[in-house]
C-alpha positions in Angstrom: 209.9 152.3 197.6 207.3 151.0 195.2 208.7 153.1 192.4 212.1 151.5 193.1 210.7 148.0 193.1 211.6 147.5 196.8 209.3 145.1 198.6 211.0 144.5 201.9 210.4 146.4 205.1 210.9 150.2 205.1 212.8 149.8 208.3 215.7 148.4 206.2 216.1 151.8 204.5 216.7 155.5 205.2 215.4 158.2 202.9 218.6 159.7 201.6 219.9 162.6 199.6 221.9 160.9 196.8 224.3 163.9 196.6 224.5 165.1 200.2 223.4 168.5 201.2 226.9 169.1 202.6 228.2 168.9 199.0 225.6 171.0 197.4 222.9 168.4 196.8 219.4 169.7 196.2 217.4 169.3 199.5 213.9 168.6 198.0 214.6 167.6 194.4 212.9 164.2 193.9 215.8 163.1 191.7 218.2 163.7 194.7 216.1 161.6 197.1 215.9 157.8 197.3 215.6 155.0 199.7 219.0 153.8 200.8 219.5 150.4 202.3 221.3 149.8 205.6 224.1 149.1 206.3 225.3 150.9 203.1 223.8 154.1 204.5 226.2 154.1 207.5 229.2 153.7 205.2 227.9 156.5 202.9 227.3 158.7 205.9 231.0 158.3 206.9 232.1 159.2 203.4 229.8 162.2 203.4 231.4 163.5 206.5 234.9 162.8 205.1 234.0 164.7 201.9 232.7 167.6 203.8 235.8 167.8 205.9 238.0 167.8 202.8 236.0 170.7 201.3 236.2 172.6 204.6 239.9 172.1 204.6 240.2 173.7 201.2 239.7 170.9 198.6 237.9 171.9 195.5 234.2 171.4 195.9 233.6 170.3 192.3 236.4 167.7 192.5 235.1 166.3 195.7 231.5 166.2 194.3 232.8 164.4 191.2 234.7 161.8 193.3 231.6 161.3 195.6 229.3 160.8 192.6 231.7 158.4 190.9 231.9 156.3 194.1 228.3 156.4 195.3 225.9 157.2 192.5 227.3 155.0 189.8 225.8 151.9 191.4 222.4 153.5 192.1 220.1 152.3 193.5 222.2 149.7 195.3 224.9 152.0 196.6 227.4 149.2 196.6 231.0 150.2 196.4 
């Protein structure tokens, strides 16, 4: 959190994979891990599940990854949509 310049309580965050594991995100790459503020984390979790369901239903993984990245990672580190 210090590296991100975050000074409030750690209880306000969850340690999150920027690109979710369900979409091929690297599990332990430090560049894929960051503190994510609540309540944005709950919205992102919902989008992660929706994206996974799309891939499982036959959608192209690369396309779903690109859409997810455009939606969620462009605003890093605030994750605001």
